[in-house]
N, C-alpha and C positions, 0 to 999 in steps of 0.2 A: 504494500500500500504506500502511495506517495505521500509527501508532506501535505500537498493540497487535499488529498483524499481524507487524511486525518483531520484536517481543519474543517472541511465541509461536514464531515461526520459529526464532529464535536458541535458545530454551530447548528446542525439540523434539529437539535432537541431544545425545546423551549425552557426546560429546567436548567440546562447548561447555559443558555443565553441569559437567564435570570441570574445565575451565579456570577457570570461575567459582569452583568450590570451592577451587582452588589459590590464587586471588587473595583469597578470603575468609580463608584461613588466614594468608597473608602478602601484603600489597599491595606494589605497586611492583616487580614481577618483570620481568626481561628476556625476550625471546623465547627465548634459549638456556636460561634456567631453566625456562620453561614447556614447551619441547619435550622437555626431559630426562625429564619424567614421562609422555611419550606415545611409543608405538611408531608414529610416522609421520614423514614428511619435514618438514623445516623449512617448506617451502612449504604443506604441508597444514595445519600449525598456523597459519601466517600467514592462510590462507584462513578458518579458523574465527574467528580474532581479528578479521578484517575484518567478518564477520557480526555479531559481538558489538559492535564499535564502531558499526556502522551502526544497531544497535538501541539504542545509548546505554548498554549494560550495561558496557562497558569504555571507559575514557578513557586517553589516553596523554600522556606528557610526556617531552620530550627532556632527557637529562642527559649533557652531553658528547657522546660518540659513541653512547651507549646510548639506547634508547627504552624507557621504563618503562611498564608496564601496570597500571592500577588498576581495581578493581571500583567500579562506580557502582550502589549498591543502590536508588536512587530509582525507576527504572522497574519493578523487581520489586515494590516497595511499592505503586506505583500500580496494578499488575495485581492485587495482593492486595486492595487496597481496592475496586477495580471489580468483580472477578470472584469473589472468595471471601467477603469480608465480607458482602456483601448476601445471599448464599445461606445463610449461617449465622446471620444475625440472627434469623430466625423461630424457628429451633431453640433458640437461646439464650434467647429470650423464653419459649418454651414450657417449657423446663427451669426457668427462674426462677419461672414461675407454678406449676408442679408442686411445686417446693420450698416455696413459700409455702403452698400448699394442704396439703401434708403436715405442715408445721410448725404449722398452726393448731391451737388447742386445741379439743377436741370439746365 
């Protein structure tokens, strides 16, 4: 499975996207903090976090007895650059040309 496949698989689930949103609002959360926002078991949340870690979207760091989870936005940006930017470039160019044509003096 490629890196892109892992990222798309991780982003395909609404619970995982919710976890990423939680980390976006405040990084460095513990498993206990993350699970408090979800109606699922601790093991269910751990499973989702494992998928996010495998995709590189979440990184962890031990702090004493706690394991802190941090959002890694780089893979999402790479997906954006690879799969979104290239499809919108032609549209943006067309709009820029239209703007230039409309603003030309008759």
